[in-house]
C-alpha positions as CSV (number, residue, x, y, z in Angstrom):
1,M,-6.4,0.5,-6.7
2,K,-4.7,3.1,-4.4
3,K,-6.6,4.3,-1.4
4,I,-6.6,8.0,-0.5
5,L,-7.9,9.7,2.7
6,L,-9.2,13.2,1.9
7,V,-10.0,15.4,4.9
8,E,-11.8,18.5,3.8
9,D,-14.4,20.6,5.7
10,D,-15.8,22.3,2.6
11,P,-18.4,19.7,1.5
12,N,-18.7,21.0,-2.1
13,L,-14.9,21.0,-2.7
14,G,-14.6,17.6,-0.9
15,L,-17.1,15.9,-3.1
16,L,-15.7,17.5,-6.2
17,L,-12.2,16.3,-5.4
18,Q,-13.5,12.8,-4.4
19,D,-15.4,12.4,-7.7
20,Y,-12.6,13.7,-9.9
21,L,-9.9,11.5,-8.3
22,Q,-12.0,8.4,-8.4
23,L,-12.9,9.0,-12.0
24,K,-9.7,10.4,-13.5
25,G,-7.1,8.9,-11.1
26,K,-8.9,5.6,-10.6
27,F,-8.4,5.8,-6.8
28,E,-10.6,4.8,-3.9
29,V,-11.1,8.1,-2.0
30,I,-12.6,8.2,1.5
31,L,-13.8,11.7,2.4
32,C,-13.9,13.0,6.0
33,K,-15.3,16.4,7.1
34,D,-13.0,17.3,10.0
35,G,-9.7,16.3,11.6
36,E,-11.2,14.1,14.4
37,E,-13.2,12.0,11.9
38,G,-10.1,11.9,9.7
39,L,-8.0,10.4,12.5
40,R,-10.6,7.8,13.4
41,T,-10.8,6.8,9.8
42,F,-7.1,6.6,9.4
43,T,-6.8,4.1,12.2
44,K,-9.3,1.8,10.6
45,H,-7.9,1.5,7.1
46,N,-4.6,1.2,5.3
47,F,-4.1,4.3,3.1
48,D,-1.6,5.0,0.3
49,L,-1.8,8.8,0.5
50,L,-3.4,11.5,2.6
51,I,-4.7,14.9,1.5
52,L,-5.3,17.1,4.6
53,D,-7.0,20.5,4.6
54,V,-5.2,22.8,7.1
55,M,-8.0,25.1,8.1
56,M,-10.6,22.8,9.7
57,P,-12.8,22.9,12.8
58,R,-12.3,20.5,15.8
59,K,-8.8,19.4,14.7
60,D,-6.8,21.4,12.1
61,G,-4.8,19.7,9.4
62,F,-1.4,20.3,11.0
63,T,-2.5,18.8,14.3
64,L,-4.0,15.9,12.4
65,G,-0.8,15.4,10.4
66,K,1.2,15.4,13.7
67,D,-1.1,12.8,15.2
68,I,-0.8,10.6,12.1
69,R,3.0,10.8,12.0
70,R,3.0,9.3,15.5
71,I,1.2,6.3,14.0
72,N,2.8,6.1,10.6
73,E,6.0,7.8,9.5
74,K,5.9,6.9,5.9
75,V,2.5,7.4,4.4
76,P,2.7,10.4,2.0
77,I,0.8,13.5,3.1
78,I,-0.2,16.5,1.0
79,F,-1.4,19.6,3.0
80,A,-3.9,21.9,1.3
81,T,-4.6,25.4,2.6
82,A,-5.8,28.8,1.5
83,K,-2.8,30.3,3.2
84,G,0.4,30.6,1.1
85,M,2.7,32.1,3.7
86,I,6.2,30.6,3.9
87,E,5.7,30.0,7.6
88,D,2.9,27.6,6.8
89,K,4.9,25.8,4.2
90,T,7.8,25.4,6.6
91,Q,5.4,24.0,9.3
92,A,3.9,21.6,6.8
93,F,7.3,20.1,5.9
94,N,8.6,20.2,9.5
95,L,5.5,18.1,10.5
96,G,6.5,15.4,8.0
97,G,4.4,16.6,5.1
98,D,5.6,15.4,1.7
99,D,3.9,18.2,-0.4
100,Y,1.9,21.4,0.0
101,I,-0.6,22.9,-2.3
102,T,-2.3,26.4,-2.0
103,K,-6.0,27.0,-2.6
104,P,-7.4,27.7,-5.1
105,F,-5.6,25.1,-7.1
106,R,-6.3,23.2,-10.4
107,I,-7.4,19.7,-9.7
108,E,-5.2,18.5,-12.5
109,E,-2.2,19.8,-10.6
110,L,-3.3,18.0,-7.5
111,L,-3.5,14.8,-9.5
112,L,0.0,15.2,-10.8
113,R,1.3,15.7,-7.3
114,I,-0.5,12.6,-6.1
115,N,0.9,10.5,-8.9
116,A,4.4,11.8,-8.3
117,L,4.3,11.0,-4.5
118,L,2.8,7.5,-5.1
119,K,5.5,6.7,-7.7
120,R,8.2,7.8,-5.2
121,A,6.7,5.8,-2.4
122,N,6.3,2.8,-4.7
123,N,10.0,3.0,-5.7
124,S,11.1,3.3,-2.1
125,E,8.9,0.3,-1.1
126,K,10.4,-1.8,-3.9
127,S,13.9,-0.9,-2.8
128,E,13.2,-2.1,0.7
129,E,11.6,-5.3,-0.6
130,E,14.6,-6.1,-2.8
131,K,16.8,-6.2,0.3
132,Q,14.7,-8.9,2.1
133,T,15.7,-12.5,1.4
134,H,14.9,-14.3,4.6
135,F,11.3,-15.0,5.7
136,K,9.6,-16.7,8.6
137,I,6.5,-18.6,7.5
138,G,4.9,-20.1,10.6
139,N,7.3,-22.9,11.6
140,Y,9.1,-22.7,8.3
141,E,12.2,-20.7,7.3
142,F,12.4,-19.5,3.7
143,D,15.8,-18.4,2.3
144,F,15.1,-16.8,-1.1
145,T,18.8,-16.6,-2.0
146,T,19.3,-20.4,-1.7
147,Q,15.7,-21.1,-2.7
148,V,15.2,-23.4,0.2
149,I,12.2,-23.9,2.7
150,S,13.2,-25.5,6.0
151,I,11.2,-26.9,8.9
152,G,13.1,-28.8,11.5
153,D,15.6,-31.1,9.8
154,S,13.6,-31.1,6.6
155,H,14.6,-29.0,3.6
156,Q,12.8,-28.4,0.3
157,K,14.6,-26.9,-2.7
158,L,12.4,-24.7,-4.8
159,S,12.6,-23.9,-8.5
160,T,13.3,-20.3,-9.4
161,K,9.7,-19.5,-10.3
162,E,8.4,-21.2,-7.1
163,A,10.9,-19.1,-5.0
164,E,9.9,-15.9,-6.7
165,L,6.2,-16.6,-6.2
166,L,6.6,-17.5,-2.5
167,R,8.7,-14.4,-1.9
168,L,5.9,-12.2,-3.3
169,L,3.4,-13.9,-1.1
170,C,5.6,-13.4,1.9
171,L,6.0,-9.7,1.1
172,R,2.2,-9.4,1.0
173,K,1.5,-11.7,3.9
174,N,-2.0,-11.5,5.2
175,D,-2.8,-9.2,2.2
176,V,-3.8,-9.9,-1.3
177,L,-1.2,-10.6,-4.0
178,T,-3.1,-9.9,-7.2
179,R,-2.7,-12.3,-10.2
180,E,-1.6,-9.4,-12.4
181,E,1.1,-8.4,-10.0
182,A,2.5,-11.9,-9.7
183,L,2.4,-12.6,-13.4
184,L,3.9,-9.3,-14.5
185,N,6.7,-9.5,-11.8
186,I,7.7,-13.1,-12.5
187,W,6.6,-14.0,-16.1
188,H,6.4,-10.4,-17.4
189,D,3.2,-11.2,-19.1
190,D,-0.3,-11.9,-17.7
191,N,-1.6,-14.1,-20.5
192,Y,-3.8,-17.2,-20.0
193,F,-1.0,-19.7,-20.3
194,N,1.3,-18.1,-17.8
195,G,-1.7,-17.9,-15.4
196,R,-2.2,-21.7,-15.7
197,S,1.5,-22.2,-15.1
198,M,1.3,-20.1,-12.0
199,D,-1.6,-22.1,-10.6
200,V,0.6,-25.2,-10.9
201,F,3.4,-23.6,-9.0
202,L,0.9,-22.5,-6.3
203,S,-0.3,-26.0,-5.8
204,K,3.3,-27.2,-5.3
205,I,4.0,-24.4,-2.8
206,R,0.9,-25.4,-0.8
207,K,2.2,-29.0,-0.6
208,Y,5.6,-27.7,0.6
209,L,3.8,-25.8,3.5
210,K,1.4,-28.5,4.5
211,D,3.2,-29.5,7.7
212,D,2.1,-26.3,9.5
213,P,-1.7,-26.0,9.7
214,A,-1.4,-22.4,10.8
215,V,0.0,-21.5,7.3
216,E,-2.5,-21.3,4.4
217,I,-2.5,-19.9,0.9
218,I,-6.1,-19.0,-0.1
219,N,-7.7,-17.9,-3.3
220,V,-9.3,-14.4,-3.2
221,H,-12.1,-14.6,-5.8
222,G,-11.6,-12.3,-8.7
223,R,-8.4,-10.8,-7.3
224,G,-5.5,-13.2,-6.5
225,Y,-4.1,-14.9,-3.5
226,K,-3.3,-14.4,0.2
227,L,-0.7,-16.0,2.4
228,L,-2.3,-16.4,5.9
229,M,-0.3,-17.0,9.0
230,N,-1.9,-17.3,12.4
């Protein structure tokens, strides 16, 4: 589920957008009433997309967007404002905004814009992931191209499925890799039998990494797995 930060000082509009997006878009939406609260919230969570109202007290949306861009250059930002002047649109994009929507707007249009930005961000993320083939796992070195894990003078050759699974865990290190994502990426089907097969591969990978106690693959109940590295 994608997490969205919505910063909107109009409580009625904010709650309406929050309820709609969580129901129709199946997102988790955190609502903040002003820019200062929005910035504090942004620093405490990982968000997939931001919707920032421009005309707000305490800290306006453009100032908030500028502050956020100092912290994170990539998270998609949609600016929303009652002003439709070309100067405001120019400022929105110059500050690193990815889209701009003028009030009043149809909520369905906002949802379409959100989905388009998330799709673009996801494709960009996958493109970067495809380039990465070498990983540091605690005291281990993992070369996805050769499918080998190394520690000191010891080398372990992995099967193709083991290497693909370990690579996904590395790309999501210290975060949850869901069972569905792993099964669909590697087996292209999340049925019961593939799930049991994946559990066997995970057991083998855990044994390969047993010589470094700081490295652990844990089960996250009801969700998937997490590769932890201290």
